[in-house]
C-alpha positions in Angstrom: 149.6 55.4 50.6 151.2 53.6 53.6 150.8 49.9 54.3 149.0 50.6 57.6 146.5 52.9 56.0 145.8 50.4 53.3 145.2 47.6 55.8 142.9 49.9 57.8 140.7 50.5 54.7 140.6 46.9 53.9 139.9 45.9 57.5 136.9 48.1 58.2 134.5 46.7 55.6 135.5 43.2 56.5 134.7 43.8 60.2 131.3 45.2 59.2 130.5 42.3 57.0 131.2 39.9 59.8 128.3 41.5 61.9 125.0 40.0 61.2 122.6 42.1 59.1 119.9 41.9 61.9 122.4 43.3 64.4 123.4 46.1 62.1 119.8 47.0 61.4 119.1 47.0 65.2 122.1 49.3 65.9 121.1 51.6 63.1 117.5 51.7 64.5 118.8 52.5 68.0 120.9 55.3 66.7 118.1 56.8 64.6 115.7 56.4 67.6 117.9 57.6 70.4 119.7 60.5 68.9 116.5 62.6 68.5 115.3 61.6 71.9 118.6 62.5 73.5 118.8 65.8 71.6 115.2 66.7 72.6 115.9 65.6 76.2 119.0 67.9 76.4 117.2 70.8 74.9 114.2 70.2 77.2 116.4 70.0 80.3 118.1 73.3 79.4 114.8 75.0 78.7 113.3 73.6 82.0 116.3 74.7 84.0 116.2 78.2 82.5 112.5 78.4 83.1 112.9 77.3 86.8 115.8 79.7 87.3 113.7 82.6 86.0 110.7 81.6 88.2 113.0 81.4 91.3 114.5 84.7 90.4 111.0 86.3 90.0 109.9 84.8 93.3 113.0 86.1 95.0 112.5 89.6 93.6 108.9 89.6 94.6 109.8 88.6 98.2 112.5 91.2 98.4 110.3 93.9 97.0 107.6 92.9 99.6 110.2 93.1 102.4 111.4 96.4 101.1 107.9 97.8 101.1 107.2 96.6 104.6 110.6 97.9 105.9 110.1 101.2 104.1 106.6 101.6 105.5 107.7 100.8 109.0 110.8 103.0 108.9 108.7 105.8 107.4 106.4 105.7 110.5 109.5 106.2 112.7 110.8 108.9 110.4 107.6 110.8 110.6 107.7 110.5 114.4 111.3 111.9 114.5 110.1 114.8 112.3 107.2 115.6 114.7 109.5 115.7 117.7 112.4 117.6 116.1 110.2 120.5 114.7 108.3 121.0 118.0 108.9 124.3 119.7 109.8 122.6 122.9 112.8 120.7 121.3 113.8 123.6 119.1 113.9 126.1 122.0 115.5 123.6 124.4 118.3 122.6 122.1 118.9 126.2 121.0 119.1 127.3 124.6 121.8 124.7 125.4 123.7 125.6 122.2 123.9 129.2 123.5 125.6 128.1 126.6 122.6 128.2 128.9 122.5 125.3 131.5 120.4 122.3 130.9 117.4 122.7 133.3 114.9 120.2 134.6 112.3 122.4 132.9 113.7 121.7 129.5 113.9 117.9 130.2 110.3 117.8 131.6 109.0 119.9 128.8 110.4 117.6 126.1 109.0 114.6 128.1 105.5 116.1 128.3 105.6 117.1 124.6 106.6 113.5 123.5 103.6 112.1 125.4 101.3 114.3 123.4 102.4 112.9 120.1 100.3 109.8 119.2 102.7 106.9 118.7 102.4 103.3 119.7 105.2 100.8 119.1 106.5 98.0 121.2 109.7 98.2 119.2 110.7 101.7 120.4 113.0 101.5 123.3 114.6 104.9 123.6 114.6 108.5 122.4 117.6 110.8 122.6 117.9 114.5 121.9 121.4 115.8 121.6 122.8 119.3 121.2 125.5 120.5 118.7 128.2 120.0 121.3 126.9 116.4 121.8 125.4 117.0 125.2 122.5 114.6 125.8 119.5 116.9 126.6 116.8 114.2 126.8 117.1 110.4 127.2 114.3 108.0 127.9 116.5 105.0 128.3 117.6 102.5 130.9 120.4 101.1 128.7 123.4 102.7 127.0 126.5 102.3 124.8 130.1 103.3 125.1 130.9 107.0 124.6 133.0 106.1 121.6 130.2 104.2 120.0 127.8 107.1 120.8 130.1 109.5 119.0 130.4 107.1 116.0 126.6 107.2 115.8 126.6 111.0 115.7 129.4 111.0 113.1 127.3 108.8 110.8 124.2 110.9 111.3 126.3 113.9 110.3 127.5 112.1 107.2 124.1 110.9 106.2 122.4 114.3 106.6 120.0 115.5 105.3 118.8 111.8 105.1 118.1 109.7 108.1 120.8 107.3 109.2 120.2 103.6 110.1 122.7 101.9 112.4 123.1 98.9 114.6 124.3 98.9 118.2 124.9 96.3 121.0 124.2 97.9 124.4 125.6 97.4 127.8 122.8 95.0 128.7 123.5 92.9 125.6 120.5 94.1 123.7 120.6 94.5 119.9 119.1 97.7 118.7 118.7 99.7 115.5 119.2 103.4 115.7 117.4 105.8 113.4 119.1 109.2 113.6 118.6 112.7 112.1 120.1 116.1 112.4 117.8 118.8 113.9 117.8 122.1 112.0 116.4 125.4 113.1 112.8 125.7 111.7 113.3 129.4 110.9 116.8 129.1 109.5 116.9 125.8 107.8 120.6 125.9 107.2 121.4 126.2 110.9 121.9 122.9 112.7 120.7 122.6 116.3 121.6 119.0 117.2 120.6 115.4 116.7 117.7 113.1 117.5 117.9 109.3 117.7 115.3 106.5 118.1 116.4 103.2 119.5 114.4 100.3 118.1 114.5 96.6 119.3 116.2 94.8 116.5 114.9 91.3 117.4 111.2 92.5 117.4 111.8 94.4 114.2 113.5 91.4 112.4 110.7 89.1 113.5 108.1 91.6 112.2 109.8 92.0 108.9 111.5 88.7 108.2 109.1 86.3 109.9 108.0 83.3 107.7 110.3 84.4 104.9 112.7 81.8 103.6 114.2 80.3 100.5 115.1 77.0 102.2 117.8 75.7 104.4 120.8 78.0 104.6 119.0 81.1 103.3 119.2 84.3 105.2 117.9 87.8 104.8 120.1 90.8 105.7 119.6 94.5 106.0 122.9 96.1 105.3 123.8 99.8 105.2 125.6 101.5 102.4 129.0 101.0 104.2 128.5 97.2 104.4 127.5 96.9 108.1 124.7 94.4 109.0 121.9 96.3 110.6 119.4 93.5 110.9 119.5 89.8 110.1 117.6 86.5 110.4 120.9 85.1 111.7 121.6 87.1 114.8 125.3 86.0 114.7 125.8 88.4 111.8 124.5 91.5 113.5 127.1 94.3 113.4 129.4 92.4 111.0 131.3 94.5 108.5 130.7 93.0 105.0 132.4 95.8 103.1 135.1 93.4 101.8 132.7 90.6 101.1 132.7 89.7 97.3 129.0 89.6 97.1 128.6 93.0 98.8 131.2 94.5 96.4 129.2 93.1 93.5 126.0 94.7 95.0 127.8 98.0 95.2 129.1 97.8 91.6 125.8 96.8 90.2 124.0 99.5 92.1 126.4 102.1 90.8 125.6 100.8 87.3 121.9 101.1 87.9 121.2 97.4 88.2 119.0 96.3 91.1 119.6 92.5 90.9 122.0 90.0 89.5 122.9 86.3 89.5 125.8 85.1 91.7 127.2 81.6 92.3 
């Protein structure tokens, strides 16, 4: 045994003997009293934190599910409206006529206009209806506002890609209006594999977002987004994000990965 080790062993008991017995008993009492309290406190803190995180998660999921139900119900109404227009004889015959090379006549346009009036539908969100032929000729247009030809063709490309499902897209018009476009391919009622054209509804995004996202918040800095499968922001509480491409955003990439794995929610820091 080295000299230093021997001195250490001799030194420790001497130091303890120099401390008064009352002090030693007091320190021992503190250790015996505080260690359980600290242990229980740490355990309680972790249990409380886990419980609060779970409650926040459940509240978030319930809010998102409620928003999803409201959004699905509202979009379902527009989808049914699109279906009623696209299967009508007036639209079917008018689009088929143009596809065969016949000129677009005022009779076709007025016929579609009169037919649309007969379909019961009331919404302050609906701003425009467009019916388009296979060669992308606009047969019917309610609107007073428009987008660039390039953006218009992009809409039709995305409708084509989404078919037979409806597509949901964001546009910013010439008059600086933000709109959501619900689009669908029109098929021949008697030959369901034969495409006739496209139909699109233009909806006011600001009114829709107020209707869906109003009074929903998780505190300062929170934001609800409606994003399509490609990562484009279709609707948002923060209007500055409208139309943004979030495909490369790490959170969106995690959403995509978890969705492919069949998981509907996950934690992220």
